[in-house]
C-alpha positions in Angstrom: -19.3 10.1 13.6 -17.0 9.3 10.7 -17.2 6.0 9.0 -14.4 3.5 10.0 -13.1 1.0 7.6 -11.5 -2.4 8.4 -8.0 -2.5 6.9 -6.8 -5.8 5.5 -3.4 -6.6 4.1 -3.0 -9.3 1.5 -0.2 -11.9 1.8 1.3 -10.4 -1.3 1.5 -7.0 0.3 3.0 -8.5 3.4 5.6 -10.2 1.3 6.3 -6.9 -0.5 6.9 -5.1 2.8 9.2 -7.9 4.0 11.1 -7.9 0.8 11.6 -4.1 0.7 12.6 -4.2 4.4 15.3 -6.9 3.6 16.7 -4.8 0.8 16.9 -1.6 2.9 18.2 -3.5 6.0 21.3 -4.8 4.1 22.6 -1.2 4.1 20.9 0.2 7.2 18.8 -1.8 9.5 17.6 1.3 11.5 16.4 3.0 8.3 14.6 -0.3 7.4 12.8 -0.4 10.7 11.7 3.3 10.4 10.5 2.6 6.9 8.3 -0.3 8.1 6.9 1.7 11.0 6.0 4.6 8.7 4.3 2.2 6.2 2.3 0.7 9.0 1.4 4.1 10.3 0.2 5.2 6.9 -1.8 2.1 6.4 -3.5 2.6 9.8 -4.7 6.0 8.7 -6.8 4.3 6.0 -9.3 3.3 8.7 -10.7 6.8 8.6 -10.6 8.3 5.2 -9.2 6.1 2.4 -11.0 8.0 -0.3 -8.6 11.0 0.3 -5.9 9.1 -1.6 -5.5 9.5 -5.4 -7.0 6.9 -7.8 -4.0 5.4 -9.7 -3.7 5.8 -13.4 -3.7 2.0 -13.9 -7.3 1.7 -12.6 -9.0 2.2 -15.9 -6.8 -0.5 -17.6 -7.4 -2.9 -14.7 -11.2 -2.4 -14.7 -11.3 -1.6 -10.9 -10.6 1.4 -8.9 -7.4 1.3 -7.0 -5.9 4.1 -4.9 -2.4 4.6 -3.4 -0.5 6.2 -0.6 3.0 7.4 -1.4 6.0 7.2 0.9 9.4 8.0 -0.5 9.9 5.9 -3.6 7.1 3.4 -2.7 3.4 3.1 -3.4 1.0 1.3 -1.1 -1.8 0.3 -3.4 -5.3 -0.5 -2.1 -8.9 -0.8 -3.0 -12.0 0.2 -1.1 -14.7 -2.5 -0.9 -17.7 -1.3 1.1 -16.5 -1.1 4.7 -13.1 -2.6 4.0 -9.8 -1.3 2.7 -7.7 -4.0 1.1 -4.0 -3.4 0.7 -3.0 -5.3 -2.4 0.6 -4.3 -3.0 3.5 -2.2 -1.8 5.8 -1.6 -4.7 8.4 0.8 -5.9 6.9 3.9 -7.5 8.6 3.2 -10.9 6.6 -0.1 -11.2 3.2 -0.2 -12.8 0.5 -2.2 -11.1 -0.7 -3.7 -14.3 2.7 -5.5 -14.6 2.5 -7.0 -11.1 0.2 -9.8 -9.9 -2.7 -8.7 -7.7 -4.0 -10.3 -4.5 
C-alpha cells in the first residue's frame, strides 16, 4: 500500500490563493472559480506522491528542499516533512521564492 501524506496549507498560502482568486475574478469570476478548483485538486494529489514534483531551483539558496506543482502561470510551492506535505506559497511563476516570505 502506498504511503499517504497529510497535506497542510499555511495561512500564507491560503492568502495567496484568495489574492490570486480576487485578481482573476475581477475579469472573470467563472475562470477564477475554476482556477481555485484546479489548485485544490492538484494539492489533493500530493497525499499520494509528492516526491514526483520537481525540486525548485531556489532550494539550495534557501537551505531546505522545496518542490512545486505548476498550473498555468502559477507555482504551488511545498516541502515534505516526514508524513506531511506543507504548502508554503502559491505564487506567480515569474516570482522567486527567495524573494517572498515563507510560512
